[in-house]
N, C-alpha and C positions, 0 to 999 in steps of 0.2 A: 326458535332461539329463546323465546320467553320461558318456556318450560324448563330449559336447562340453566338459564342465566339468573332468573329471579330468585330461586331458592339459595343459590350460592351467594348472591349479593346480599340477601337478607341475613345470611350467616356472617357477613363481613369479609367474605373472600374477594380477592381481585378477580376480575373476569375480562378476558379478551374474546370478543365474538365477531364473526364475519358471516354475513348472510345477504341474500338478494334484496334489492329494493322492494319495499312493501311487505317485508316479512315480519315486521314488528320490533325492529331493533330499538327504536326510540322508546317504546313502552317497556322494553326489557330493562332499561336503566331508570326510567322515570318512576315506574311503579314502586320499586324498592326505595328510591329516594324519598318519595312522598310518604310511604309507609313508615320508614324509620323516623322521619320528622314528626309524624303524627304520634308515634309511640313515646317520644321524648317530650311531647307537649310543646313543640317549638312554636314560638311567636316571633314576629318581626323584630321585637325589641331584643331578642337573643343575638341578633347580628345576622351574618350570612349563614344560610342553611346548606346551600348546595352551589357549587361552581361547575358550570358545564362549558367545556371547551370545544369549539367547532372549527374545523379546518377552513371553511369558506363562509362567506356572508350568506350565500344561498341556503346552506344547511342551517345556519343560525336562524334565519327567517322561518324555516319550516318548523 
């Protein structure tokens, strides 16, 4: 999932992905988010950089 999602997300495309548990979905959206923030020289004083919405508390803790 990472190989297909990351390049699209870095281009600014919207991506919907489904994959098995443990397949790397979390990294598939975190890597592009961090990469894009890094390239714009984001700092906390810029405000909110990323909002991540989770359907359950358990997934948010992960």
